[in-house]
C-alpha positions as CSV (number, residue, x, y, z in Angstrom):
1,M,-20.4,77.4,-36.3
2,S,-19.6,81.0,-35.7
3,L,-16.3,82.9,-35.2
4,S,-16.6,82.6,-31.3
5,D,-16.9,78.5,-31.8
6,L,-13.6,78.5,-33.3
7,P,-10.7,77.5,-30.8
8,E,-9.5,81.0,-29.4
9,A,-5.7,80.7,-29.8
10,F,-6.3,80.3,-33.4
11,L,-9.0,82.9,-33.7
12,Q,-6.7,85.4,-31.6
13,T,-3.7,84.8,-34.0
14,I,-5.4,85.1,-37.1
15,L,-7.4,88.5,-35.7
16,H,-3.8,89.8,-34.5
17,Q,-2.4,89.3,-38.0
18,I,-5.1,91.1,-40.0
19,A,-5.0,93.9,-37.0
20,L,-1.5,94.9,-37.9
21,L,-2.6,95.2,-41.3
22,L,-5.6,97.5,-40.3
23,L,-3.4,99.4,-37.5
24,P,-2.6,102.4,-39.5
25,G,-6.3,103.2,-40.5
26,A,-7.3,102.7,-36.8
27,A,-4.7,105.6,-35.9
28,G,-2.4,103.1,-33.7
29,N,-5.3,102.0,-31.7
30,M,-4.8,98.3,-31.6
31,E,-8.2,97.5,-29.9
32,A,-10.1,99.4,-32.9
33,A,-8.0,97.2,-35.5
34,R,-8.8,94.0,-33.6
35,Q,-12.6,95.2,-33.8
36,A,-12.2,96.2,-37.5
37,A,-10.5,92.7,-38.1
38,A,-13.2,90.8,-36.7
39,A,-16.0,92.6,-38.5
40,T,-14.2,92.3,-41.6
41,L,-13.7,88.5,-41.1
42,S,-17.3,87.8,-40.0
43,A,-18.6,89.3,-42.9
44,Y,-17.3,86.3,-44.9
45,D,-19.3,84.3,-42.6
46,P,-16.3,81.5,-42.0
47,R,-17.9,78.4,-40.1
48,T,-14.8,76.2,-40.3
49,E,-11.2,76.7,-39.5
50,A,-10.5,76.0,-43.2
51,E,-13.0,78.9,-44.1
52,L,-11.6,81.4,-41.4
53,R,-8.0,80.8,-43.1
54,L,-9.2,81.5,-46.5
55,A,-11.3,84.6,-45.5
56,A,-8.1,85.8,-43.6
57,R,-6.2,85.2,-46.7
58,I,-8.7,87.2,-49.0
59,V,-8.7,90.1,-46.2
60,S,-4.7,89.8,-45.8
61,F,-3.8,89.6,-49.5
62,S,-6.2,92.5,-50.4
63,L,-5.2,94.8,-47.6
64,Q,-1.4,93.8,-48.7
65,A,-2.2,94.9,-52.4
66,L,-3.5,98.1,-51.4
67,E,-0.7,98.8,-49.6
68,A,1.5,98.0,-52.5
69,L,-0.3,100.3,-54.6
70,A,-0.4,103.3,-52.2
71,Q,3.5,102.8,-51.6
72,A,3.6,102.7,-55.8
73,A,1.9,106.3,-55.8
74,D,4.8,108.0,-54.2
75,P,6.2,110.5,-56.6
76,E,9.7,110.2,-55.2
77,M,9.8,106.6,-55.7
78,P,12.3,105.0,-58.7
79,L,10.5,103.8,-61.3
80,T,11.8,100.1,-61.0
81,R,10.5,100.1,-57.4
82,V,7.0,101.6,-58.7
83,L,6.6,98.6,-61.0
84,R,7.7,95.8,-58.7
85,L,5.3,97.2,-56.1
86,R,2.3,97.4,-59.0
87,T,3.6,93.7,-60.0
88,G,3.4,92.6,-56.9
89,A,0.0,94.1,-56.0
90,V,-1.5,92.3,-59.0
91,S,-0.1,88.8,-57.5
92,L,-1.5,89.8,-54.0
93,S,-4.6,90.2,-55.8
94,R,-4.8,87.2,-57.8
95,E,-4.0,85.2,-54.4
96,A,-6.9,87.1,-53.1
97,E,-9.0,85.8,-55.7
98,K,-7.9,82.4,-55.6
99,A,-8.8,82.0,-51.7
100,E,-12.2,83.7,-52.7
101,R,-13.2,80.7,-55.0
102,R,-11.7,78.1,-52.6
103,L,-14.1,79.7,-49.9
104,E,-16.9,79.5,-52.1
105,K,-16.2,75.8,-53.4
106,L,-15.9,74.9,-49.6
107,R,-19.5,76.6,-48.8
108,E,-21.1,74.8,-52.1
109,G,-19.6,71.6,-50.6
110,R,-21.2,72.3,-47.2
111,V,-24.8,73.4,-48.7
112,V,-24.8,70.0,-50.4
113,G,-23.8,68.0,-47.8
114,E,-20.1,67.1,-48.7
115,A,-17.2,67.0,-46.1
116,E,-16.5,70.3,-44.5
117,H,-13.0,69.7,-44.4
118,L,-11.7,69.4,-48.2
119,P,-7.9,69.5,-48.6
120,E,-6.7,73.2,-49.3
121,P,-5.1,73.6,-52.4
122,E,-1.5,74.1,-52.7
123,V,-0.6,77.6,-53.9
124,L,0.9,77.6,-57.2
125,G,3.5,80.1,-58.6
126,E,3.0,83.3,-56.8
127,P,4.4,82.4,-53.1
128,A,7.8,83.9,-54.0
129,R,6.7,87.1,-55.5
130,I,4.3,87.7,-52.7
131,E,7.3,87.2,-50.3
132,K,9.3,89.5,-52.4
133,T,6.5,92.2,-52.4
134,T,5.9,92.1,-48.9
135,A,10.0,92.4,-48.1
136,L,9.7,95.4,-50.7
137,M,7.0,97.0,-48.7
138,D,8.6,96.5,-45.4
139,D,11.8,98.1,-46.8
140,N,9.8,101.2,-48.3
141,R,8.2,101.7,-44.8
142,K,11.9,101.6,-43.4
143,V,12.8,104.0,-45.9
144,A,10.1,106.3,-45.0
145,A,10.6,106.5,-41.4
146,Y,14.2,107.0,-41.9
147,A,13.5,109.7,-44.2
148,K,11.1,111.0,-41.8
149,A,13.6,110.8,-38.7
150,H,16.4,112.6,-40.4
151,G,14.5,115.3,-42.6
152,L,14.9,113.9,-46.1
153,S,13.4,112.9,-49.0
154,W,12.2,109.3,-49.8
155,S,15.2,109.5,-52.5
156,E,18.0,110.6,-50.3
157,A,17.0,108.4,-47.4
158,M,17.2,105.5,-49.5
159,K,20.5,106.7,-51.0
160,Q,21.8,107.3,-47.5
161,R,20.6,104.1,-46.3
162,R,22.2,102.2,-48.9
163,R,25.4,104.0,-48.1
164,E,25.0,103.4,-44.6
165,Q,24.5,99.5,-45.6
166,R,27.6,99.4,-47.5
167,L,29.8,100.8,-44.9
168,T,28.5,98.6,-42.4
169,E,29.2,95.5,-44.9
170,R,32.6,96.7,-45.6
171,R,33.4,97.0,-41.7
172,Q,32.1,93.6,-41.1
173,K,34.4,92.2,-43.9
174,Q,37.5,94.0,-42.7
175,Q,36.6,92.6,-39.0
176,A,36.2,89.2,-40.4
177,R,39.5,89.6,-42.1
178,A,41.4,90.8,-39.1
179,Q,40.0,87.9,-36.8
180,A,40.9,85.4,-39.9
181,A,44.5,86.7,-39.9
């Protein structure tokens, strides 16, 4: 079985998700990003859906770890964020390594004739940290976009966004009180 033998909707969903991570490197060209995603996944030679899912995890976690490290290199970013991003990158790398070991076990089982669809192990301990890291990276992208749109430094943009968020929250509370009264 090859990538082309897998269900089309399943394959396209995975390619799209990986392509989104590769889009900046493809200069915004989605087709180039999808081709890069297909080539990257093909390098893992997935033969089953389980192997493709694991290959996608390896690629996804690895790319996200690299993005976290790249964001952490911003000299204007507060040290607390830098440390959170670096810690998150380590967690993402660890998850990629777990997926790689699991993929190797599936392949070994295939070679010796064991069942191809071994149950996937539970992900232990790291999902919450991974979610926090991806949320932090997403917030950093928003701050960077805000900074660029308003001609501010990263730190100034962060302060301005926080100020605007506090004002919005205050207005919402005041409206809620007014409606309750």
